[in-house]
N, C-alpha and C positions, 0 to 999 in steps of 0.2 A: 540306766541297764540296756545294752550293745542292741540297737535292730538289727530282730533276723530277717530279710526277706523271706523267710520257709513258714511266717505263721502270722498270723494280724488279731488280735486284738478285738473283742467288740463284746459290750454290755450286755443284750441280746441275741435272739435266732429274729429279731423283727431285720439290726442287725446286719446276720449272720447270712440270710438269710440270702443278699443280692453277692455269696461270696460265693454261695456250693447254689449245688443246681441236686438239692434233692431234701426233701421235706422231711423231719424227726420222723415221724410214725409210718412212712414206707420202710428204710432199714429196720426197725421195731417190730412190723410183724415179717419182713419176710426175711429176716438173715437168721440161721438158723443154730442152734443153741441147745440142740442137741439129735437121735436120729430120726423122730419120729413126731413132729408138733399133732396137738391139738388143740380147737381153735374154741377159746373158753371169753367166760367177759367178766370183768371185772367193773363193778359198781354201772352198769352199761353198757361198759368200751369194748370194745374185738379184743381178744387178747391174744396171748399160745401159752399155751405148758410144755412143757419136755417134762416127761419123769426122771427120777433121782436112778443114773446108772446102777448094775447088780458090780457087785461085790468081785473086787480084779484080783487076781490069783495076787501072790504075797511079790515078788520080780517086777509088779507089771511097774512101771517106770512114769506112764498117765497118770494112774491114779482113775478113782470114781470120779462119770461124769454127774457132774451139780443136777435140782431138779431147778429148776426156770419156772418163770415164771413171768411175756414180758409183754408191756401193752403203753399205751400211746394216749394222756387231751391234751387238747390242744396243743403248744407246742411245746409241750414235757413225754419225756419216754421213761419209763420206769417200770427197774427190772427189777424181783428177791430172787434170788437164786442161797443155793444151801444142800452140802455135797453129806449132809446128813437128814433133813425135814424132807418127808417124799412133797410130793407135787401136787393136794389136795394141803398141805399144811397151810406152804405155802398159799397159794386162791388164798385160804381165810384172812391170814396174817396181809396180805394184797387190800384185800375187802375192808380188815377192818380200817388203812390208812382213810377212810373215808367214814367211816362209825366219829 
């Protein structure tokens, strides 16, 4: 494989931490995935939930905004999204990861 000076490959987040100046939990909770974030909890972890957008006009090229639930646990970021399911359903799906 040819070397690319714009990319580095690492085995895990611990190695990557020395290459970047952020932690995954910060972008997980601060990156907007919709218009009105709601603070929720998933398995005791702080999370953000975004509602499913309205059904767009037929000529809208962007389509419907998906419902999103995003949270972090330690060095892992989780994101569950759907263009059809409501955010409440995504919260149940997110919680089921811990059952």
